[in-house]
C-alpha positions as CSV (number, residue, x, y, z in Angstrom):
1,X,-64.9,132.9,-103.7
2,X,-63.2,130.0,-102.2
3,X,-60.5,130.6,-99.5
4,X,-59.0,127.4,-98.4
5,X,-56.5,128.7,-95.7
6,X,-55.0,131.7,-93.9
7,X,-52.3,132.3,-96.4
8,X,-54.7,132.6,-99.3
9,X,-56.9,134.9,-97.0
10,X,-53.9,137.1,-96.2
11,X,-52.8,137.3,-99.9
12,X,-56.4,138.2,-100.8
13,X,-56.4,141.1,-98.3
14,X,-53.0,142.3,-99.3
15,X,-53.9,142.3,-103.0
16,X,-57.6,143.3,-103.0
17,X,-59.3,144.0,-99.7
18,X,-56.8,146.5,-98.1
19,X,-56.8,148.5,-101.2
20,X,-60.6,149.0,-101.2
21,X,-62.0,148.7,-97.7
22,X,-61.3,151.3,-94.9
23,X,-60.2,150.0,-91.5
24,X,-57.7,147.7,-89.7
25,X,-57.1,144.2,-89.6
26,X,-53.6,142.9,-88.8
27,X,-51.9,140.1,-90.8
28,X,-51.4,137.9,-87.7
29,X,-55.1,138.0,-86.8
30,X,-56.2,137.2,-90.4
31,X,-54.0,134.1,-90.3
32,X,-55.2,133.2,-86.8
33,X,-58.9,133.5,-87.3
34,X,-58.7,131.9,-90.8
35,X,-56.7,128.9,-89.6
36,X,-58.9,128.4,-86.6
37,X,-61.9,128.1,-88.6
38,X,-60.5,126.6,-91.9
39,X,-58.2,124.4,-90.0
40,X,-61.0,123.0,-87.7
41,X,-63.7,123.2,-90.4
42,X,-64.9,119.5,-90.0
43,X,-65.4,120.0,-86.2
44,X,-66.4,123.7,-85.9
45,X,-69.7,124.5,-87.5
46,X,-72.3,127.2,-87.0
47,X,-73.1,130.9,-87.7
48,X,-70.8,133.8,-87.4
49,X,-71.6,137.1,-85.6
50,X,-69.8,140.5,-85.5
51,X,-70.5,143.3,-83.0
52,X,-69.2,146.5,-84.4
53,X,-68.9,146.3,-88.2
54,X,-67.9,149.8,-89.4
55,X,-66.8,149.7,-93.1
56,X,-66.6,145.9,-93.1
57,X,-62.8,145.2,-93.0
58,X,-63.2,142.2,-90.8
59,X,-66.7,141.3,-91.9
60,X,-65.4,140.7,-95.5
61,X,-63.1,138.0,-94.0
62,X,-65.7,136.5,-91.7
63,X,-68.3,136.4,-94.6
64,X,-65.8,134.2,-96.5
65,X,-65.1,131.8,-93.5
66,X,-68.6,130.2,-93.7
67,X,-69.6,126.8,-95.0
68,X,-72.8,126.1,-96.9
69,X,-75.9,126.9,-94.7
70,X,-74.0,129.1,-92.3
71,X,-75.2,132.7,-91.7
72,X,-73.5,135.8,-91.0
73,X,-75.0,138.3,-88.5
74,X,-73.8,141.9,-87.9
75,X,-74.7,144.4,-85.2
76,X,-73.8,148.2,-85.3
77,X,-75.3,151.4,-84.1
78,X,-75.2,152.8,-87.5
79,X,-75.0,151.5,-91.1
80,X,-71.8,152.9,-92.3
81,X,-71.3,154.0,-95.8
82,X,-70.6,151.2,-98.2
83,X,-70.4,148.5,-95.6
84,X,-73.0,146.0,-97.1
85,X,-71.6,147.0,-100.7
86,X,-68.1,146.0,-99.6
87,X,-69.3,142.8,-98.5
88,X,-71.1,142.1,-101.7
89,X,-68.1,143.2,-103.7
90,X,-65.3,141.6,-101.7
91,X,-66.9,138.9,-99.5
92,X,-69.7,136.3,-99.5
93,X,-73.0,138.0,-99.9
94,X,-75.2,135.0,-99.2
95,X,-77.1,134.9,-95.9
96,X,-75.8,138.1,-94.5
97,X,-77.9,140.0,-91.9
98,X,-77.3,143.6,-90.7
99,X,-78.9,144.7,-87.5
100,X,-78.8,148.4,-86.7
101,X,-79.3,148.7,-83.0
102,X,-77.9,150.1,-79.8
103,X,-76.4,147.1,-78.2
104,X,-76.9,148.5,-74.7
105,X,-80.6,148.5,-75.4
106,X,-80.8,145.3,-76.9
107,X,-82.9,142.8,-75.0
108,X,-81.3,139.3,-74.6
109,X,-84.5,137.4,-75.7
110,X,-84.2,139.2,-79.0
111,X,-80.8,137.6,-79.8
112,X,-81.8,134.8,-82.0
113,X,-79.6,132.9,-84.5
114,X,-80.5,130.1,-87.0
115,X,-77.6,128.1,-85.7
116,X,-75.4,128.5,-82.7
117,X,-72.3,130.7,-83.2
118,X,-68.9,129.0,-84.2
119,X,-67.3,132.6,-83.9
120,X,-68.4,135.7,-82.0
121,X,-66.2,138.7,-83.1
122,X,-66.6,141.7,-80.7
123,X,-65.5,145.1,-82.0
124,X,-68.1,147.5,-80.8
125,X,-68.2,150.1,-78.0
126,X,-64.8,149.7,-76.1
127,X,-65.9,150.9,-72.6
128,X,-65.9,148.4,-69.9
129,X,-69.5,148.3,-69.2
130,X,-70.5,148.1,-72.9
131,X,-68.1,145.3,-73.7
132,X,-69.1,143.4,-70.7
133,X,-72.8,143.8,-71.5
134,X,-72.1,142.5,-75.1
135,X,-70.1,139.4,-73.8
136,X,-72.8,138.6,-71.2
137,X,-75.7,139.0,-73.7
138,X,-74.1,137.0,-76.6
139,X,-71.8,134.2,-75.1
140,X,-74.6,131.9,-74.4
141,X,-75.4,131.9,-78.3
142,X,-71.9,130.5,-78.9
143,X,-71.7,126.6,-79.5
144,X,-69.9,124.4,-77.2
145,X,-66.5,124.4,-79.1
146,X,-67.1,128.1,-80.4
147,X,-64.6,130.9,-80.3
148,X,-65.0,134.4,-78.9
149,X,-62.5,137.1,-80.4
150,X,-62.5,140.6,-78.9
151,X,-60.6,143.4,-80.5
152,X,-58.1,146.0,-79.1
153,X,-56.9,144.0,-76.3
154,X,-53.8,145.6,-74.6
155,X,-54.6,149.0,-76.3
156,X,-53.6,151.9,-73.9
157,X,-56.5,153.8,-75.3
158,X,-59.1,151.3,-74.3
159,X,-58.2,150.0,-70.8
160,X,-61.9,148.7,-70.5
161,X,-61.3,146.0,-73.0
162,X,-58.9,144.3,-70.6
163,X,-60.9,144.8,-67.5
164,X,-64.1,143.6,-69.1
165,X,-62.6,140.5,-70.7
166,X,-61.1,139.7,-67.3
167,X,-64.3,140.2,-65.5
168,X,-66.3,138.2,-67.9
169,X,-63.9,135.2,-67.5
170,X,-63.8,135.4,-63.8
171,X,-67.6,135.3,-63.6
172,X,-68.1,132.8,-66.3
173,X,-65.4,130.3,-65.2
174,X,-65.7,127.9,-68.1
175,X,-64.5,130.6,-70.6
176,X,-60.6,131.1,-70.8
177,X,-58.4,133.2,-72.9
178,X,-56.1,131.1,-75.0
179,X,-54.2,133.4,-77.4
180,X,-53.4,136.9,-77.9
181,X,-52.4,138.2,-81.4
182,X,-51.5,141.7,-82.7
183,X,-54.5,143.3,-81.2
184,X,-57.2,140.5,-80.4
185,X,-57.7,138.1,-77.6
186,X,-59.0,134.7,-78.3
187,X,-61.4,133.0,-75.8
188,X,-63.0,129.5,-75.7
189,X,-64.4,127.2,-73.1
190,X,-61.6,125.6,-70.9
191,X,-62.0,122.2,-72.3
192,X,-61.0,123.4,-75.8
193,X,-58.1,125.7,-74.8
194,X,-55.4,122.9,-75.4
195,X,-57.0,122.0,-78.7
196,X,-57.0,125.5,-80.1
197,X,-53.6,126.4,-78.7
198,X,-52.2,123.1,-80.6
199,X,-53.9,124.3,-83.8
200,X,-52.3,127.7,-83.8
201,X,-49.0,126.3,-82.7
202,X,-48.8,123.7,-85.4
203,X,-49.7,126.5,-87.9
204,X,-47.4,129.0,-86.9
205,X,-44.5,126.8,-85.8
206,X,-44.5,124.1,-88.5
207,X,-46.4,125.5,-91.4
208,X,-45.2,129.2,-91.4
209,X,-42.1,128.7,-89.6
210,X,-42.9,131.7,-87.3
211,X,-41.0,131.8,-84.0
212,X,-42.0,135.2,-82.6
213,X,-44.2,133.8,-79.9
214,X,-44.1,132.7,-76.3
215,X,-46.3,131.5,-73.5
216,X,-47.7,133.2,-70.4
217,X,-50.4,132.1,-67.9
218,X,-53.8,133.9,-67.1
219,X,-56.0,132.5,-64.4
220,X,-54.2,129.3,-64.2
221,X,-54.5,128.6,-67.9
222,X,-51.7,128.8,-70.5
223,X,-51.9,131.7,-72.8
224,X,-50.3,131.6,-76.2
225,X,-48.8,135.0,-77.1
226,X,-48.5,135.1,-80.9
227,X,-46.6,138.3,-81.0
228,X,-44.1,139.1,-78.1
229,X,-43.8,142.3,-76.5
230,X,-40.1,142.0,-76.9
231,X,-38.2,140.2,-79.7
232,X,-37.6,136.7,-78.7
233,X,-34.8,134.6,-79.7
234,X,-35.8,131.4,-81.5
235,X,-33.6,129.3,-79.4
236,X,-35.2,130.7,-76.3
237,X,-38.6,129.8,-77.6
238,X,-37.5,126.4,-78.5
239,X,-36.2,125.8,-75.0
240,X,-39.3,127.1,-73.5
241,X,-41.4,124.9,-75.5
242,X,-39.4,121.8,-74.7
243,X,-39.2,122.5,-71.0
244,X,-42.7,123.5,-70.4
245,X,-45.2,123.3,-73.2
246,X,-44.6,120.2,-75.4
247,X,-45.1,117.7,-72.5
248,X,-48.6,119.0,-72.2
249,X,-49.9,119.7,-75.6
250,X,-48.2,117.1,-77.8
């Protein structure tokens, strides 16, 4: 199956995947992840890895966002019913590798990929210690311009997500948060933050005419909030962009 952009991926999920695969994957994050990879395909190359696969709701999408020769590695504590079959049925079955293992017991030296990772999607155990362990173990496998996406940021049930991501970025100072979607936070090395914000802004602001975003600041770095906590008037967003943002990123 050939998916060319975020709109096509979203349509595929709405028409097919959501009806057949259990789990959650919000439209805004489908669009964001798809466009970050497809909209930057010539520059961003490598394998994809997902920690915490469950029934494969996001794994289907990630398996489809690969170019020829790129692998998809999955890690989970259990092999959930139908997960591999869901990827075979609805995703790209080629070069997928499922590892059943307790990530807290995984030795760093045993983490080996054929290519550096262009995307690491982290959705395993949501406790602070576990998530920080996952980020510390896997981030060195991400390519220079690669992206880390962490699930369930700002979820009141999982405060350890926010604290672990913050601690990770404080310790590993080259890594910075650059965007927050419906429930995922997007992280890249600081030298690529501006680049990825521009990619997302162009997509949502000009191609999708989506105005429900604003900006904040975390650790001295601008952070694109793709879904405001409160409704934002489009004129206010325009004014904010003109006054603060466009001078820096256009």
